[in-house]
N, C-alpha and C positions, 0 to 999 in steps of 0.2 A: 504494500500500500504506500509506503514512504517513497519507493522508487517511482510509482505512478504520479504522486503529488509533485515530486521533484522534477519529473519530465514535463508535467503540465506547466509548472512554473517557468521552466526554461523555454517552453514554446510560447508562452504569453509575453515574455520580455520583449522580443522584437515587435510584437503588435503594439505594446504600450509605447515603445520608443517611436514607432511610425506614427501613432496617433498624435504624439506631442509634436513631431516634425510638421504635420499637416495642419496644426492649429494656427489659424490666421487671425484669431480674435485679438483685439487690442482694447485695453482698458486705460483710458486717459484720466489722470488725476485732475479733475476739473474743479475750479472754484467758481461758484456762482454768487455774484453780489445780490443780496436780498434785503428787503425792507417791508414795511407794512404795505398792503395793497393800495391804500389811499395815497401814500407817498409816491409809489411807482406810477400810479394812474396820473397824479399831478405832474410828475416829471415828463411822462410820455405825451400827455395831452397839451400841456402848457409850454414846455421847453422845446419839444421836438415836433409839435403839431401832429402827432400820430393818433390814429384811431384804429380800433380793432377791425380787422378784415377777415379773420378766421378764428374759429374756436374748436377745440377737440378735447376729449378725454385722452390722456396719454400716460406713459410710464417713463421715468428716468431711473437710472441705476446709481446708487451711491458708491463711494469709493470701495466699499466692501462687497459690491455686486448685488446688494439687496434692492429689489424693485420698489420704487416709490410712485404711487398713483397720484394723479392730480389733473389739473386743467392747463392745457397749453393754449396760449393766445398768440396770434400773429398780428402785429401792429404795423401800420404803414402810413407814412406821410403822403397826403393826397398829391403832392408834387413829385413823389417818387424819389425824394432825396434821402430818405432814411427808412429803415425798418427795424423792428425788434421782435424777438420771440421770447415770451415769458412763460414761466411755470409756477403754478400755485398748488402746493401740496394739499391733498384732501383734508378737510377739517381744520384748516389754518387760515389766518388773515395775513399770510406772508406771500409775497410775490418775488420771484427770482428772475434775473436776466439769464436766459440760455444763450442768446446770440443777439448781436446788433450789427448793423452794416449799412451800406449805402447802395444806391442804384438798383433796388429791387425791381424786377420786371414781372408783371402779371402775364402769364402765358395765355394766348387765346384758346378758347375752348374749341377743340376739334370735333366737328359734328360727323357722325357716322351716317350710313345709309338709312333712309327712312324705312320703317317697318311696314 
């Protein structure tokens, strides 16, 4: 029995090494600036003239890989000069910046064939 277990262990070692070599996942240690939702709203609307253009329920992962559910909002300046993506964890009054940037383009909706 010991010989069988030893042989099985030896056979599994290459599989384990191969699985590690093919792992292409990347975990970035991100820092997200956060504050109360009211303060972030004020900054986005009054300083950057951004308004919400999209909203979704979503998940982000903390540095330990634990999923955090919450609300994701995409904000955009009507002149197209800036955009922001925010995340609000469920059950909190905290809003965090996931991403900010410039020159966001809204892609035209491609229409398919009529049914």
